[in-house]
VOGU-3710 file (C-alpha; in Angstrom, 3 decimals, decimal comma):
1> matkhimlal> 90,166/142,085/-1,215  93,709/140,760/-1,566  95,505/139,300/1,426  98,191/141,796/2,428  98,736/141,104/6,135  99,338/137,714/7,746  99,601/137,155/11,493  101,674/134,126/12,454  101,115/132,920/16,018  103,877/130,656/17,322
11> tgendqasls> 102,949/128,848/20,529  105,864/126,469/20,963  103,422/123,532/20,828  104,340/122,558/17,259  107,177/122,645/14,729  108,009/126,360/14,798  110,636/126,123/12,048  108,375/124,560/9,417  105,428/126,732/10,458  107,524/129,886/10,115
21> ssavrlakal> 108,741/128,724/6,725  105,179/128,078/5,533  103,928/131,491/6,653  106,872/133,421/5,199  106,686/131,594/1,875  102,958/132,235/1,698  103,557/135,949/2,305  106,160/135,999/-0,449  103,860/134,212/-2,903  101,040/136,683/-2,163
31> gahvtgcyed> 103,235/139,783/-2,060  102,049/140,234/1,519  103,522/141,125/4,903  103,771/138,587/7,731  104,012/139,539/11,394  105,308/136,815/13,684  104,655/136,667/17,425  105,032/134,259/20,312  101,841/133,399/22,161  101,736/131,390/25,381
41> dlgpvymapv> 98,872/132,816/27,412  95,771/130,722/27,954  93,506/133,761/28,084  90,647/133,194/30,542  91,802/129,622/31,125  95,080/130,741/32,693  95,044/132,311/36,143  97,293/132,317/39,149  96,014/129,961/41,868  94,498/132,082/44,624
51> dmvmppvnyg> 95,023/129,527/47,361  98,523/128,462/46,309  100,154/127,045/49,448  103,717/128,366/49,387  105,560/131,259/51,010  105,467/134,527/49,048  109,212/134,340/48,435  108,794/130,930/46,774  105,935/132,194/44,660  108,140/135,089/43,522
61> affdalqdlr> 110,900/132,687/42,535  108,395/130,535/40,675  107,074/133,564/38,791  110,588/134,705/37,875  111,470/131,224/36,627  108,297/131,161/34,556  109,148/134,524/32,979  112,671/133,308/32,186  111,228/130,212/30,509  108,815/132,340/28,487
71> gqreakarac> 111,690/134,565/27,427  113,701/131,561/26,244  110,770/130,153/24,277  109,990/133,504/22,683  113,652/133,893/21,692  113,561/130,454/20,047  110,336/131,311/18,205  111,797/134,595/16,993  114,970/132,862/15,807  112,886/130,368/13,789
81> fesaaaaaav> 110,844/133,177/12,261  113,785/135,381/11,317  115,699/132,390/9,945  112,709/131,541/7,718  112,531/135,129/6,486  116,239/135,103/5,655  115,968/131,756/3,828  113,088/133,089/1,706  114,850/136,415/1,083  111,959/138,287/2,678
91> plvaepsdgr> 113,249/141,503/4,298  112,608/142,331/7,942  110,941/145,723/8,405  109,961/147,927/11,341  106,896/149,552/9,770  104,451/148,940/6,910  106,298/148,456/3,629  105,433/149,639/0,130  103,390/146,647/-0,956  106,211/144,159/-1,352
101> ssamwkakdg> 106,494/141,043/0,777  108,096/141,694/4,158  108,320/140,322/7,682  108,276/141,754/11,197  108,592/140,278/14,677  106,152/141,630/17,246  107,460/141,354/20,794  104,999/140,630/23,541  104,075/143,517/25,823  103,922/141,951/29,292
111> rqscafdvmt> 100,847/139,721/29,664  99,096/141,352/26,707  98,253/138,841/23,990  100,137/139,855/20,852  98,301/137,606/18,405  95,082/139,627/18,432  95,954/143,256/19,084  96,306/144,202/15,412  93,957/143,909/12,465  94,998/141,199/10,039
121> divvigspga> 93,688/139,441/6,947  94,448/135,921/8,106  95,822/134,177/11,192  98,296/131,351/10,585  98,868/128,833/13,357  100,044/125,263/13,742  97,304/122,629/13,850  96,679/121,425/17,418  97,211/117,794/16,466  96,370/114,945/18,801
131> gdnlvtwnvl> 97,667/116,617/21,973  95,840/118,991/24,311  97,811/122,073/23,184  95,634/124,491/25,148  97,380/127,648/23,954  96,904/126,695/20,304  93,225/125,954/20,865  92,794/129,299/22,629  94,387/131,210/19,738  92,215/129,333/17,248
141> ehalfaarrr> 89,016/130,058/19,113  89,831/133,720/19,651  90,731/134,234/15,994  87,581/132,490/14,735  84,960/133,624/17,249  86,149/136,931/18,744  88,281/138,420/15,957  86,200/136,818/13,162  89,334/136,179/11,128  90,182/133,463/8,672
151> vlaipsgvqe> 92,469/130,851/10,176  94,987/128,786/8,269  95,904/125,806/10,454  99,080/124,121/9,239  100,109/120,628/10,415  103,593/119,984/11,723  106,210/119,385/9,047  104,453/121,242/6,211  107,019/123,589/4,663  104,881/125,355/2,064
161> vsfsrpmiaw> 101,187/126,055/1,528  99,618/125,929/-1,919  96,053/126,594/-3,053  96,352/124,998/-6,493  94,383/121,805/-5,632  91,982/122,764/-2,845  89,131/120,575/-1,625  86,062/122,379/-0,299  84,220/120,472/2,445  80,656/121,636/1,852
171> ngsheaenav> 77,718/121,198/4,228  75,618/124,196/3,224  76,198/126,102/6,470  76,846/129,826/6,825  80,303/128,928/8,106  81,054/127,013/4,889  79,762/129,941/2,828  82,077/132,321/4,683  85,046/130,015/4,203  84,554/129,791/0,433
181> eraldllrpg> 83,930/133,511/-0,027  87,002/134,434/2,017  89,225/131,923/0,227  88,789/133,464/-3,234  91,806/135,761/-3,077  94,041/132,832/-2,130  92,973/130,508/-4,953  95,334/130,425/-7,889  93,998/131,005/-11,433  93,144/127,633/-12,935
191> aaitvvqagh> 93,077/125,952/-9,521  91,781/122,367/-9,597  88,942/122,828/-7,096  86,760/119,963/-5,911  83,587/120,704/-3,976  82,778/117,734/-1,760  79,322/117,414/-0,254  79,902/116,432/3,362  76,702/114,715/4,475  73,185/115,699/3,499
201> nrpgrtparr> 72,163/119,345/3,474  69,618/120,244/6,121  66,511/122,193/5,078  67,292/125,861/4,606  70,983/125,354/3,938  72,685/126,346/0,702  72,809/123,478/-1,835  76,147/122,481/-3,310  75,151/123,549/-6,832  75,041/127,151/-5,594
211> vveylqwhgf> 78,650/127,140/-4,450  79,685/125,477/-7,725  77,928/128,266/-9,640  79,466/130,888/-7,367  82,958/129,614/-8,142  82,136/129,490/-11,858  81,164/133,173/-11,752  84,648/133,832/-10,404  86,293/132,077/-13,343  86,931/128,652/-11,800
221> kpdfedlgrr> 85,816/125,245/-13,084  85,183/123,206/-9,944  84,359/119,511/-9,865  81,656/118,204/-7,544  81,426/114,946/-5,608  78,850/113,763/-3,080  80,058/111,625/-0,174  76,649/111,489/1,490  75,867/107,846/0,799  79,268/106,323/1,395
231> pgsmetllld> 79,831/104,240/4,549  82,040/105,560/7,301  82,300/108,647/9,471  82,177/111,971/7,646  85,502/113,087/9,142  87,329/109,993/7,879  85,645/110,204/4,488  86,754/113,793/4,057  90,382/113,112/4,936  90,533/109,944/2,826
241> hasalradci> 88,985/111,770/-0,115  91,422/114,670/0,225  94,260/112,134/0,000  92,687/110,489/-3,048  92,374/113,877/-4,762  95,948/114,793/-3,778  94,470/118,010/-2,400  96,960/120,535/-1,052  94,501/122,129/1,388  90,943/121,817/2,691
251> imgafthsrt> 88,587/124,809/2,818  85,807/124,444/5,373  83,538/126,201/7,804  84,637/125,942/11,427  82,485/124,867/14,360  79,034/124,722/12,778  78,093/123,320/16,196  79,288/125,093/19,331  82,851/124,465/20,508  81,463/123,223/23,829
261> relilggvtd> 79,360/120,606/22,074  82,345/119,484/20,005  84,471/119,171/23,153  81,859/116,920/24,742  80,507/114,989/21,758  83,214/115,442/19,171  82,714/117,022/15,761  84,078/117,451/12,265  86,094/120,617/13,006  87,699/119,155/16,113
271> ymlrhahipl> 88,586/115,907/14,332  90,012/117,630/11,264  92,215/119,937/13,348  93,584/116,931/15,216  94,110/114,548/12,286  94,485/116,426/8,975  97,914/116,198/7,351  97,334/119,120/4,972  96,515/122,749/5,813  92,958/123,733/6,746
281> lmah> 91,601/127,139/5,760  88,671/127,880/8,060  86,173/130,620/8,819  83,279/130,825/11,255
//
């Protein structure tokens, strides 16, 4: 199925101008629609303090100031998005278009999260980077675990996303299988794909030769490399190898281990989202 709807979630925690540009240009290249929205809620993490020690009038002033700040940030995000659409000559629309690339801004309805209340083919968001960026992490987790959507995480400063030289980080997991299957419609004909074995496959997992064959059935000619015996951490090996290949994106399964375990012990997904300098296309 071709990608025809992209949801861009702007959180204000990254470079909104370059992120908007990347999403709009991707929509134009795919002949797809992109809906932009501003997202600042922390979902279940955010709640008003029950025992806040301040007079009600002060709390009301605080709430009003917070809403004003949110309004200013949303206005800035919208300006970045609409400016990117204008620069790419992608028209703004108010309803589904006739199959040509288009853009639309979705205003937030009160406290309702706007990033997840529509069906979409892929969620685009800025990579969390080295900071805490709690809103970005919340959007990522919701898109991957609750909505079961593909996520394209784009690092700050990236102006355009290409899938002509993708690197597939393969570990044989169901998550990696999903990522490859759901990336097919984004891969360009003749793409220089490299399947990289990330560590040793555990018993019962899909061997790398199967994904190579799968891609061959779809008309691609992927290369294969095994990093399993090289010294160093798997996360560093993957990023260094992506640089050596001059890869323009990394396709990988997300959170093969639980997010809680990765928060406590660290993990490949967490590290890649914090340190990758090229886009990550992920699925759970």
